[in-house]
C-alpha positions in Angstrom: -31.3 -0.5 2.2 -30.7 0.1 5.9 -28.0 2.5 7.2 -24.8 0.7 8.3 -25.0 0.1 12.1 -21.3 0.3 12.9 -20.5 3.5 11.0 -20.1 5.7 14.2 -17.8 3.1 15.8 -15.6 3.0 12.7 -15.6 6.8 12.6 -14.4 7.0 16.2 -11.7 4.4 15.8 -10.4 6.1 12.7 -10.3 9.4 14.5 -8.2 7.9 17.2 -5.9 6.2 14.7 -5.3 9.4 12.7 -4.9 11.6 15.8 -3.0 9.7 18.5 -3.6 11.3 22.0 -7.0 12.8 21.0 -9.5 13.1 23.8 -13.2 12.1 24.0 -14.2 15.7 24.0 -12.2 16.4 20.9 -13.7 13.4 19.1 -17.2 14.5 20.0 -16.5 18.0 18.6 -14.9 16.8 15.4 -17.5 14.2 14.6 -20.5 16.2 15.9 -21.6 13.4 18.2 -23.0 13.7 21.7 -20.7 12.9 24.6 -22.8 9.9 25.8 -22.4 8.2 22.3 -18.7 8.8 22.4 -18.4 7.4 25.9 -20.3 4.2 25.0 -18.2 3.7 21.8 -14.9 4.4 23.6 -15.8 2.0 26.4 -16.6 -0.8 23.9 -13.3 -0.2 22.0 -11.3 -0.2 25.2 -12.9 -3.5 26.4 -12.0 -5.0 23.1 -8.4 -3.7 23.4 -8.6 -1.9 20.0 -7.8 1.4 21.7 -6.1 2.3 25.0 -6.4 5.3 27.3 -3.2 7.3 27.8 -2.1 9.3 30.8 -4.1 12.4 31.7 -3.3 15.5 29.7 -2.9 19.1 30.8 -5.9 20.8 32.4 -7.6 23.5 30.4 -7.2 27.3 31.1 -10.2 27.1 33.5 -8.8 24.1 35.4 -11.0 21.1 36.0 -10.5 17.5 35.1 -7.7 16.9 32.7 -8.7 15.1 29.4 -7.4 11.6 28.9 -5.9 10.9 25.5 -6.6 7.8 23.5 -4.4 5.7 21.2 -4.8 2.7 19.1 -3.4 -0.4 20.8 -0.2 -1.2 18.9 -0.1 -4.6 20.4 -3.6 -5.6 19.2 -2.1 -7.8 16.5 0.5 -8.3 13.7 -0.1 -7.6 10.1 2.0 -9.5 7.6 2.9 -7.8 4.3 4.3 -9.7 1.4 5.7 -8.9 -2.0 5.9 -11.9 -4.3 8.1 -11.8 -7.4 9.6 -14.4 -9.7 12.8 -14.8 -7.6 12.0 -13.7 -4.0 9.4 -12.9 -1.3 9.9 -9.7 0.7 8.1 -9.8 4.0 7.4 -7.3 6.8 5.6 -7.6 10.1 3.7 -4.4 11.0 1.8 -3.4 14.2 -1.3 -1.2 14.3 0.8 1.9 14.7 2.2 1.3 11.3 5.7 0.4 12.6 7.6 -2.5 11.1 8.3 -5.2 13.7 10.5 -7.3 11.3 11.7 -7.5 7.7 12.8 -10.6 5.9 13.8 -11.6 2.4 13.1 -15.1 1.1 15.0 -16.1 -2.0 13.2 -18.6 -4.3 15.6 -21.3 -5.4 13.4 -22.4 -8.3 10.5 -21.2 -10.4 7.3 -21.5 -8.3 4.6 -24.0 -9.3 1.9 -21.4 -8.5 1.5 -18.2 -6.6 -0.5 -20.0 -3.9 2.4 -22.4 -3.4 4.9 -19.6 -3.0 2.5 -18.0 -0.5 2.2 -21.2 1.6 5.9 -21.8 1.6 6.6 -18.2 2.6 4.3 -18.5 5.6 6.2 -21.6 6.8 9.5 -19.9 6.5 8.2 -16.8 8.3 6.7 -18.8 11.2 9.7 -18.0 13.6 9.6 -14.3 12.7 5.8 -14.2 13.4 6.3 -16.0 16.7 9.2 -13.8 17.8 7.0 -10.7 17.2 4.9 -11.9 20.2 1.7 -10.5 18.6 -1.2 -12.5 17.2 -1.3 -12.5 13.4 -4.5 -10.8 12.4 -4.2 -10.3 8.6 -2.1 -10.6 5.5 -1.6 -8.2 2.6 0.1 -9.2 -0.6 1.5 -7.1 -3.4 2.2 -8.5 -6.9 2.9 -7.0 -10.3 0.2 -7.0 -13.0 -3.5 -6.4 -13.4 -5.1 -7.3 -10.1 -8.8 -7.4 -9.1 -8.3 -6.6 -5.5 -12.0 -7.0 -4.7 -12.3 -10.6 -5.8 -8.7 -11.7 -5.5 -8.1 -12.4 -9.1 -4.8 -11.7 -11.0 -6.0 -11.2 -14.6 -2.5 -10.8 -16.2 1.1 -10.3 -15.2 4.0 -10.1 -17.5 6.7 -10.4 -14.8 4.9 -13.4 -13.2 4.1 -14.9 -16.7 0.4 -15.0 -15.9 -1.5 -15.0 -19.2 -4.9 -16.3 -17.9 -6.8 -15.2 -14.8 -5.6 -16.7 -11.6 -8.2 -16.9 -8.8 -5.8 -16.4 -6.0 -8.4 -16.2 -3.2 -10.0 -19.5 -4.4 -6.6 -21.2 -4.4 -5.8 -20.3 -0.8 -9.3 -20.4 0.6 -9.5 -22.3 3.9 -5.7 -22.6 4.2 -5.1 -19.4 6.4 -7.1 -18.5 9.5 -6.9 -14.8 9.0 -8.1 -12.4 6.2 -5.9 -12.1 3.2 -5.9 -9.2 0.7 -4.0 -9.0 -2.6 -3.2 -5.8 -4.6 -1.1 -4.5 -7.5 2.5 -3.7 -6.3 2.5 -0.1 -7.3 -0.9 0.4 -5.6 0.6 -1.1 -2.4 3.3 1.6 -2.6 0.5 4.2 -2.5 -0.8 2.7 0.7 2.7 2.8 2.3 3.0 6.5 1.4 -0.5 7.3 2.7 -0.5 5.2 5.9 3.1 4.9 7.1 4.8 8.0 5.8 2.7 10.8 7.3 -0.6 11.4 8.9 -0.9 14.6 6.8 -1.9 12.9 3.6 -1.5 14.4 0.2 -4.8 13.7 -1.6 -3.2 13.8 -5.1 0.0 12.1 -6.0 1.7 9.5 -8.2 4.0 6.7 -7.0 6.6 5.6 -9.5 7.6 2.0 -8.7 10.7 1.4 -10.8 12.8 -1.7 -10.2 16.4 -1.6 -11.5 16.8 -4.5 -13.9 20.0 -3.2 -15.6 22.1 -5.5 -13.4 20.0 -8.6 -13.7 18.9 -9.0 -17.3 16.0 -11.5 -17.8 14.4 -11.8 -21.2 11.8 -14.3 -19.9 9.6 -11.7 -18.1 9.9 -8.9 -20.7 11.4 -6.5 -18.2 14.9 -5.2 -18.8 16.3 -1.8 -17.9 13.7 -0.4 -15.5 10.5 -2.4 -14.7 8.0 0.4 -14.0 4.5 0.5 -12.6 2.6 3.5 -11.4 0.2 4.0 -8.5 -2.2 7.0 -8.8 -4.1 8.7 -6.0 -6.7 11.4 -6.9 -8.7 13.2 -4.2 -7.5 10.7 -1.6 -8.8 7.7 -3.7 -6.6 5.0 -5.2 -7.4 4.8 -8.9 -7.7 1.2 -10.1 -9.4 1.9 -13.5 -12.3 0.4 -15.3 -10.5 -3.0 -15.7 -8.1 -2.7 -12.7 -5.2 -1.8 -15.1 -4.7 1.9 -14.1 -1.0 2.5 -13.7 0.2 -0.2 -16.0 3.1 1.5 -17.7 4.4 1.5 -21.2 6.3 4.6 -22.5 4.5 6.7 -25.0 7.8 6.5 -27.0 7.8 2.6 -26.9 8.9 0.9 -30.0 7.0 -2.2 -31.4 8.8 -5.4 -30.5 10.9 -4.0 -27.6 11.1 -6.3 -24.6 11.5 -3.3 -22.3 8.9 -0.7 -21.5 10.9 2.0 -23.3 11.9 3.1 -26.8 15.6 2.2 -26.3 16.8 -0.8 -28.3 16.9 -4.0 -26.4 20.6 -4.6 -27.2 21.5 -1.2 -25.7 19.3 -1.9 -22.6 20.9 -5.4 -22.1 24.5 -4.2 -22.5 24.4 -0.9 -20.6 28.0 -1.6 -19.6 28.9 -0.9 -23.3 26.3 1.8 -23.5 26.6 3.9 -20.4 24.1 6.4 -21.9 21.3 3.8 -21.6 20.5 4.6 -18.0 20.5 8.3 -18.5 18.3 7.9 -21.6 15.8 5.7 -19.7 15.7 8.2 -16.9 14.9 11.0 -19.2 12.2 9.0 -21.0 10.6 8.0 -17.7 10.7 11.6 -16.6 8.9 12.8 -19.7 6.1 10.2 -19.2 5.7 11.0 -15.5 5.7 14.8 -16.2 2.9 14.4 -18.7 0.8 12.5 -16.1 1.7 14.8 -13.1 0.7 17.9 -14.9 -2.4 16.4 -16.5 -3.7 15.2 -13.2 -2.5 18.2 -11.2 -0.8 16.2 -8.5 1.0 17.7 -5.6 3.8 15.2 -5.4 5.6 12.4 -7.2 7.2 9.6 -5.1 9.9 7.3 -6.3 10.7 3.8 -5.0 11.4 0.2 -5.7 15.1 0.3 -6.5 15.4 3.4 -8.7 16.2 5.4 -5.6 19.8 4.1 -6.0 20.2 6.7 -8.7 19.1 9.4 -6.2 19.2 13.0 -7.3 19.6 12.1 -11.0 16.1 10.7 -11.2 14.5 13.3 -8.8 16.1 16.2 -10.7 15.2 14.8 -14.1 11.5 14.4 -13.2 11.3 17.8 -11.5 12.8 19.5 -14.5 10.5 17.6 -16.9 7.4 18.6 -14.9 8.5 22.3 -14.9 9.3 22.2 -18.7 6.0 20.4 -19.5 3.9 23.1 -17.7 2.2 25.5 -20.1 1.6 28.5 -17.9 4.0 31.2 -16.8 3.5 30.6 -13.0 5.7 27.9 -11.5 4.0 24.5 -11.0 3.9 23.2 -7.4 4.8 19.5 -7.4 7.3 18.0 -5.0 9.4 15.0 -6.3 11.1 12.9 -3.6 12.3 9.4 -2.8 10.3 7.0 -0.6 12.2 5.9 2.5 11.0 2.2 2.8 13.7 1.0 0.3 13.4 -2.5 -1.2 10.6 -3.3 1.3 8.2 -0.6 0.1 5.8 -3.0 -1.6 5.7 -5.4 1.3 5.2 -2.5 3.8 2.5 -1.1 1.5 0.7 -4.5 1.4 0.6 -4.5 5.2 -0.5 -0.8 5.2 -3.3 -1.7 2.9 -4.7 -4.1 5.5 -4.1 -1.5 8.3 -6.0 1.1 6.3 -9.0 -1.3 5.9 -9.2 -1.7 9.6 -9.7 2.0 10.0 -11.7 2.7 6.9 -15.3 4.0 7.1 -17.9 1.6 5.9 -20.3 2.5 3.2 -23.4 4.4 4.4 -25.6 1.6 3.0 -25.3 -2.1 3.6 -24.0 -3.7 0.5 -25.5 -6.7 -1.2 -25.4 -10.0 0.7 -23.2 -11.6 -2.1 -20.4 -9.1 -1.7 -17.1 -10.9 -1.0 -15.7 -10.8 2.5 -12.8 -8.8 1.2 -15.2 -5.8 1.3 -15.3 -5.8 5.1 -13.7 -2.6 6.5 -13.6 -0.7 9.7 -15.2 -2.1 12.8 -16.8 -4.9 10.8 -13.4 -6.1 9.9 -12.3 -6.0 13.5 -15.4 -8.0 14.4 -14.5 -10.6 11.8 -11.1 -11.0 13.4 -12.7 -11.8 16.8 -14.9 -14.5 15.1 -11.8 -16.1 13.4 -10.0 -16.2 16.7 -7.3 -13.7 15.7 -6.7 -10.4 17.4 -6.8 -11.8 20.9 -4.2 -10.7 23.4 
């Protein structure tokens, strides 16, 4: 199979994205490419408005021409991130710098006929928000709970969404939206938010604990009372989806047969926590024990919490930190940071947008893949090129 022809263009654009203000000389040195190749690639990316030159920097110690820094064009386009649940759609608009342009919550007044229907209705209600952003819409990322084949756009199962048979989401919306759409598990989306939006200094090994507080809105229909938990796992900088895309689906190792919750605590206690104030503390301790086992087994450097559980603040952070330390079997202290994510209730939606943003600056495979690969496999400069062909990304 032939070597991918756009690899170097993608490498350069990713370098600029990860290192705002970097110069052509620095890029050539870091990527071990000759200056003429860098000059040609940069000229192309500037013509296409993907990157922009900044003001001249400081001259070197020997004087001479000052290097011109480069930056991704934040106004190239708008990425829409959506989280779709049974009762609401959380939406964010994000630019290419990873900054949120708007946030919006859409409450669903009745049970949706299908996920595709909710998606289409959400787009209609977000039309004014998208227009007000004054950026061309270039792509959409969606986060949902359950077992999601992100490559083919199929939701195999989802307890919260009451999906028992595979739903071919991409087939359902095919041809209805003029921009690329990607769908992913909600906890996995949170990992993208943490990697793309939180810091350019990425931790290669971490766990994201997405725990929605359902103590205050008991709902027997979706089997999630107390905390509704999903895990996102990143190992060596790679999101782990598992053999059947079910990596991170959570059920406590102490779970009792027949419980509606994901924990060992009796359902009556979970559903009437006002009469059993110990229920929340017990659930936190049980969650901490499960997370500690994984954190130490996988040797991660951090555990991030989000999705609603952050309302309990230091109680959860301290419980998980103590459990990790207690579960460690060696005399030296384990180094694993536990902290709260800052995106709040919009973390899944922001992560869905961040997933699309990451794809724009991901390096393509060294070899051209098979011709029957789905268009969702496009990444890097190839994905940028597809945006030009669909008419998006023009400004």
